[in-house]
C-alpha positions, 0 to 999 in steps of 0.5 A: 500500500502506498502513502496516498492510499494509506492516508485515505479515511476509511469508510467507517470514519466517514460515516461517523462524520456529522454534517454542520448545518449552515445557519440562515443568512439573517441568523449569521448576521444577527450572531455577528452583531450580537457578538459585537454588542456583548463584547462591548465593541458596539456600546449602548447608544451606538448607532448602527449603519443604515440597512443598505450599508450593513447589507453591503458589508455582509453581502446580503439583501436588505430584507436579510438585514431587517430580519436580523435586526428584528431578531436582535430587537426581540432580544432587547439588544437593539432599538429602532426609532423613526424620524430625522434622528432615527435609526437603529441603536444598541439598547441600554441594558436593564436588570429587569429586561434581562431578568425577564428574558431569562425567566422566559427562556427557563420557562420555555425549557420547563414547558418543553420538558428540558428542565425538571422541578428537581433541577430548578430546586438544585439550582436554587440551592446552589445560588440561594445558600451562599447568598444567605451567607453573603447577606449575613455579612453585607446586610444593612439595617434597611435591607434587614428590615425589608427581609423581616417584613416578608418573613411572616406569612400568616395563617389567614392570608390567601394563597396568592398573598402567601406566594407573594410574601414568599417570593418577596422574602427570597428576593430580599435575601438576594438583594441584601447581598448587594450582588445584582447578578445573583438577583438576575439569575436566581429570581427567574428560577424562583418565578418559573418554579412558582408558576409550575406548582399547584399550591391551592391544596397545600395545607396550612402546616406547610406554610407554618413550616415555611414561615418558621424556616424564614424566621430562622434564616432572618435571625441568622442574617440579623446576627451576622452569622453567615454559616448559620444563615447558609445552613438554615437556607439549605435546610429550608430548600431541602425541606420543601423538596418533597412537597414541591415534587408532589404539587408539580403540575408537570408531574401530575399531567405526565409532562414532567421530565 
């Protein structure tokens, strides 16, 4: 066998090759513009060239550019204005819009059976346990007061109010860390989980335990005891696991993963 023949790939190797799909042109344009925005090469407030110029730059049609810009606009990355001073500009990011996009994405994944309630709970443990420790060290009198206001659920509150108080407690513990990124990432997970659970038939005893857990977490944060705050938060999130698994709508209707 000569050298050329020995260097040829065997048929079996060829069969294992996976063809790479080529993205539609508008997605390729959107991808490259997105990279420039995320990297900061295109900064918030920067105006993009007009459509014909972008089309010429990428060697595509104006309709392709319009579709790419529509995609970026739907992601909150650019905004288009009309008038003499109009055009397409890189959008200024906001914590609320980014958090909302993340919540939508996580929600879609749970709806498509890609994420289970167990995974959501695990993610909360990974984020909220250390967050409780940070809060114990960094909390101020004002943030401590806000946490205390939402620690009590009350026996006579309706389910909607209890859910809001519960959400508020965890959100304020996260806020007390002073780390906005933790809030952006953790709160959407909490919101998606809340939407997935059927809590109408949850007994009052469950809410009493949640309230007791919240007070234990609050007291540890108030005392500045990071280790105790983390321990109580972990115990709380582990304690609610069996009930959450039981009232998961996805598990009830057979769509859970």
